[in-house]
N, C-alpha and C positions, 0 to 999 in steps of 0.2 A: 249495258246500261252506258259506260264510258265509251262505246261506241257510237250510240245512239245520241249522245251529246256531242261528240266531236263532229258528227255530219251536220248536225242543228248548226252550230257555229258556222262550219264551213259554207253551208248554203246562206245563212245570213250575210256573211262575209261578200260572196257573191253578189248577192242583191243590193247590198248597201253601196258597193263602190262601182257596180256597173249597172245600170248607168249613172245611178244617183249622184253619188260623191265625185267622180270623174268630171261631170257637168257643174257642180257646184265648185269644186276647188277650182276647175280652169275660169270659169265665168267671173267668180269673184276676183280672182287674181289680176285677170285683165280689165276689168271692171276700174279696179282701184288702181293698178297701173296707168290707166288713163286719165282718170279724176286727179292723179297726182303731177300729170304731166310726165311720166315716166321717170319718178324720183329714183329708181335703182340706178338709172345711169346719171342723172343729172346731180345726185346729191351723195354717190358713192366717197367721195373723196370727203365731203363735210362730216358723213359717218364715221370715218375712220379719225379726223382731228376731235370729234366730241367725245371718244373713248377716253381720251387722256385727261379731260377735265376733272377737276378735283371737286369734291361735293364742297356745297356754300356752308355745310357746319360740318364743324370737325367731329370725327367720329361716327359721321353718316355712312350709307352703303353710297359708294361710289358708282358712277356709271360702267367702271371696268368690273367692280364686283359683281354687277348686277348681270353685266354680259358672261362673266365665268358662271355665274349659277346657271343662268338659261342655256348657256353653251354645254355646260356639265350634263344638263338633262339631253339636249339634242345630240351633242357627241357622245356617241355610246356606243355597245356593242352592235346597234344596227350599220354604222359605219364600216363595219368589217366584214359582218356574217350577214346583213342586211343586204348590203351590196353585193356580196358574193352570191346569195341565193337569188337575188334578182336576176344577174347573168345567167347563172347555171339553168335558171327555170325560164327565164324568159329571153334570153338572147343578148347579143351585143347592144341592140337598139334599147334597153330597158336603161343603160346609161343617158342617153340622150333625155328620156322622158323624166329622169331624176333630174337633168339640169332644168328641163322646162318647168317642173313645178317648182324648183326655187327659186327662179328668175321672177317667175310669175307672182309665186309667193311672197316674195320680198316685200311687194307692195302690201298684201294683205297682213303680214308680220308687221310693218310699220304702222297700220292703222289699229289693230289690237293691242298694240304697248302704247300708240298715244292715249287713246282711250284709257287706258289702264292708269295713266300718269293724270289724265284731266280730273277723273273721278276716284282718285286714291283718298284714304283717309289717314287721320293721324293718331298714333297709339299714346298712352300717357307717358311715354319718355321722349315723345316729338318725332319720334321716326314713322315715317309712311309706309304704308300696306294697300292692296288691293287686287284686281284681277278682273275677268269676266264675270265672275258672280257679285261685285261688287259694281260695276259699271251696269249691269242686267238691273240691280235694283234700283240704283240711283236715278239712272238716264230713262229707263223703261218703266220704272216705278213697279216693278214686278218679282218680288221676294220670293214668290213661288218658284219663278222659272230660274231665280239666280240660285235657290237650292237644288233644283233639278241638275243644273249644270256642276255645282260643287260635289255632287253625289257622284255623277260621271265621270269628273274629274280624279275623286278618291279612289273609284274602283278601277280607272285605267291605270293609275300612276302608282298606286299601294300594290293594285291587283295586277293586270294584265302586263304592263311595262317591266315591273320588277320581275314578274315571273319569267318573262321573254329575256331578261337580261341575264338572269340566273342560268337560264337553259343556254344559250348563247356562249357564256364563258365556260360551262362545264363540256360543250361539244367540243371546245379545243382541244382537250385532253383526248379525245378520241383516236389521235395518231400515235399514242405513244402506247407501248407494250404492256405496261401495268392497269391499261384501261379495262374495266370490267363493266360493262352496261347495266348490271344489275346492281352495282354496289356504287362505283366511282361516282355516278351521277347524285347519289343521296351524300356521301362525303364531302363534295365540293360544296354542295348546297348548304350543308350545315356548317361547315367553316364559313363561307361567304354571309348567311344569316347571323352568326355570332358575331362576326367583324362589323358588320351594318348595325346590329342592337346597339352595340357599345359606343359606336359614332353617334346613331341618332339620338341617344338617351341623353347626349351632352348638348343638344338645342341648337337652335338655328344659326347661330354666330358660329360655331364651330364648323358648321357646314360651309359657311360661306369661305373661310378661313383656309379649310382643306381643300376645297374647290379652287379656289383662287392660286394655289399654288401647284395644285397636278395637272390642271388642264392644259394650260399653256405648254408644259414641259413635255407632256405624252403628247400632244398635237405636233409640235414642231419636230420631235424625234420620229414619229411615224411618217411626215411628211418628206423629212430628209432621206429615210430608207426607202421610200417610193421613188424619190429624185434618182437614188442611186441606180434603182433596178429599171427605170426608164432610160437612164443614158448609155447604162450597159446594153439595153434591150433596143436602141434606138432605131434599128433597121426595121425593127418589127411595128412602129408607131403609125406611118403611114396607111398601113393594111388595116390595122386597130382603128383607126379613124373612119377608114372606108367603111369598114365594116359595121360600125356603130350607126352611121347616117344611112347606109342602105338599109339595114335593118329596121331601124326605127320608122321608115318611110315605105315599109313593106307593108301596104294597108290591107292587101288581100289576105296575106298570112294573119294580120291580126283581126280582121273581122270574121277571119275562119274559125277562130276560138279566141276572142277576147278574154276569159277568164285567165288563159296561160300564156297571153301576148305580152311582148316587151313591152308595150305600152302600161298593160295593167300592173307587172311587177315593179316597173320604172317610177310608176306613180304612188302604187302602194308603200314601196320600200323607201322611195324619194320623200314622202308625208310622214313616214314614222322616223325617219332621220332627221329632218328639219323643224317637222313640227309647226309650219306655217299654217295659221289658221286653225289649229287644234285647240288653243287657248290657254296653253300652259306656259309660255313666256313671259306674257304680262303679269304673271304673279310676280316674278322676277323684277320686271321693268318697274313696276309700281313702288317698289322698295328703294330705287334709286333716288338721291338727293340731287335734283337738276333745277337751273333755272327756269326750264319751257319744257314741256312735255314732249314736243317733237324731237329734241335730242336722245330721249330715249326710246323713240320709236324709229329713229335712225339706227342706234346702236343695236336694237334687237333685228332690223333688218341687215344689216351686217353681220350677225350671228348665224342667220340662214345661209348667207354665201359661204361664210367659213365653213359650216360644218358640210355642205352638199358640194360646191363649185370646188372647195379645195380638199377635205377631207375624204368625203366620198369619191372624187374624181381620183385621188390617191390610191385608193383600195382599188379603183377600176383599172388604172393604167399598170399598176405594178403587176395586177396578175394578169390582163388580157396580153401583156407584152411580153409575159414568160414565154410565151408559144404553147402553153398547154391549152388544150380547147375546153371550155367549158360545159360540163356534161351535167346532166340532172344529179346522176349519183355523187358528183363533187359537191352538190350543193351545202352552204354552210362555211363554217371555219377552214373545212379541209381544201378548200379549192386555192384560198390564200395562201395556206402553209405550203402546200404543194409548189406553188408559184415561187414563193420566198427560197424554197429549198433548192431552185434550180442555179440560184446565184451565191446565197449564204449556206447550204448544206443543213446541216442539223440544227445550225443556229436560226436558220428562218422559221420553222413550227415554233420554236420556244419564243422568238420574239413576238409571234401573233399571241401567244398564250399569255405572254407579259401584257401586251396591249390591252388584250380584252379584259385581264385581270383590272388595270387601272382604267378602262372604260367603263366596265360594269361598276366597279366601285363608285366612280363620280356621278354615273348615271342614276345610280340607287339614291345616293345622298341627295342629288338636285330633284329627283322624283318625289323625295319624302318630304323636303322643305316646300314645295307647291301642296303637298296634301294637308298641312300644318296649317297652311292659310287658310282652307277651304273649311277645314272643321271649325276653326275659328268664325267664319261666315256663318255656318248652320248653327252654331251654339250661341251666335251673337259675342261672343268672346273666347279666346284660348280655354279650351276645357282644363278640368283641374289635371293637377299631376298624376293623381291614380288612374284616371281615364287616359291620360297620354300615354301613361307607361305603359298600361296595358294594351293599348293601342299600336304603340310602338313593338313589343313584343310579338302581336298578332302579326303585324307587318312583315316581321323578321322570319317568321313562320312560313309566311306566303312564298317567301323568295325559296326557302328550303324546299318546298312543293314544286315550285316553277321548275328548279333544277331536274326534277324527275319527269317532267312530261316529254311527250313525244313532239318531234319539230312542227308538224303541221298544226297540231293542237295549240301550242303555244303562239304560234305566230297568228293564228285564227282568232283566238280570245282576244291577242293586242289589236288587231287591226277591227275587229267588231267595237269594242269600246272606244277607240281611237274616233272611229266612224260618228258613233252618237255624240262624242263632244262635239267634232265639226259641225253635226247636224243643227247644234243649238247654238255654238258661236257665232258661225259665218252668217246666217241671216242677222243675227243681232248687231253684227259689226256694219253691215249693209245698212240696216236702219239707222245706226248712230255714224256713219262714214262721213256725213257732212260735217260734224263737230271735229272730226281729227283732219280732213281736209281745210277747213277754215282755220285751223290752228297752225298747218303748214304755211298758209298764205301769210298770217299774221308772223312766224317766224322768219319767213323770207323777207317781209316787208322791213324787219328790224335789221336784219343783217345786211340788206341793202343800204341801210340807213347808217352802217358801220358802228352798229350797237349790239352788245351782247345780249340775246333775246330775254325778256322775261315775262313770262305768262299773267294774263289779267283775265279771267272768263268774260268779262263785261265787253272788251273788245272783239269778241266773235259773236257776242249776244248771248251769252249765257247766263242764267240766274246763278250768281255766286253764292246765293244762299245753300245751293246745291253743293257747292265744290267746297268740301269740308276742309281739305290741306290747303286750298289755294286763297284761303279767304284774305 
């Protein structure tokens, strides 16, 4: 029965990604890139400056805190294990396709997060909340599709992604002598589930504080180690770059076996890592207190770049520059651990395990923050304490189960659920994209007038009765 289920999920993954999702992702990213006038390049400096702005109300969620929550979910085990898997199974060219999906996906991330800000709502404490489910209901007047998206997100983040994070973490222990494949995954899964349960029972504000503290620290240390690896192996870098581009444009090899090609693995793992267009980050973006929706759109575009162009690239280059050839049997944490051991000896595998512990932990917390927001949408308000306690216990048990899955099944479940989210969210933001683009135009006009942009829906032709927060 398990084998039949695994084969079905693998088949679905192949169908959804090729040709459907590859076309949808790249076409949407290019469309929004052109419509926004290549804002990824034009407004990159602006996106960095708005991150540091303080919220307009004391105690509200800042742009930086919203960035950390979304980055906590984006920057996870996929940045290590996902990149390694893509390279070992797809080849050097997978790195280029990860870069491409991040660059064009930055525009998509901008659109979805700007929409989440425009259509966000205000709770009884005066704080804001929202996301794709909310802009679907408000702007498209379709609560049914909004609920469908919310269910897909809950299954993806509380289920597929958290199971995969648990699997990826425990897989990093396979290089140690004490690892028993029949016992160790379950022990690690139980410990991770227990710690996560303790944290999430504390509520959303604790999640924001914890991730705000951990994400910058773990990201900086990880990138510094990668830089050391690249400096010490600088002589190998020209060859690495050459093979990345040679492999990426070997279309004869790609179309001879699309499912296992560098293009497919690069796009799959790149999307899993940066989540541009998936509809997850807008849930965090809507919580930020800013004077204009475009500010959070730019912040979330920056988050995509931080995730893929910096952290995923760090994994790729520290591994490929080591001189160890990426082989199928090394797929996963093992390849990165082997690469670091060439410079750092026995500390290399330990460092990757520690990194995965932090990456997995912040991913699990960020994911469940998104889930809470969508449970509230389905119920019309945050469910009662008894339900939420029960749900969080079940979500923790799912983490325990994920640790014991096989590598193929763990990735396929996550890929299929993520694809479903994309195929709901991306058509929606294409339909609503003009609103975000008009908002960008308004923002830039105010900046040219040397003003701090302030959003008024009427200026871009919106009915302000629909804009609960911005009235």
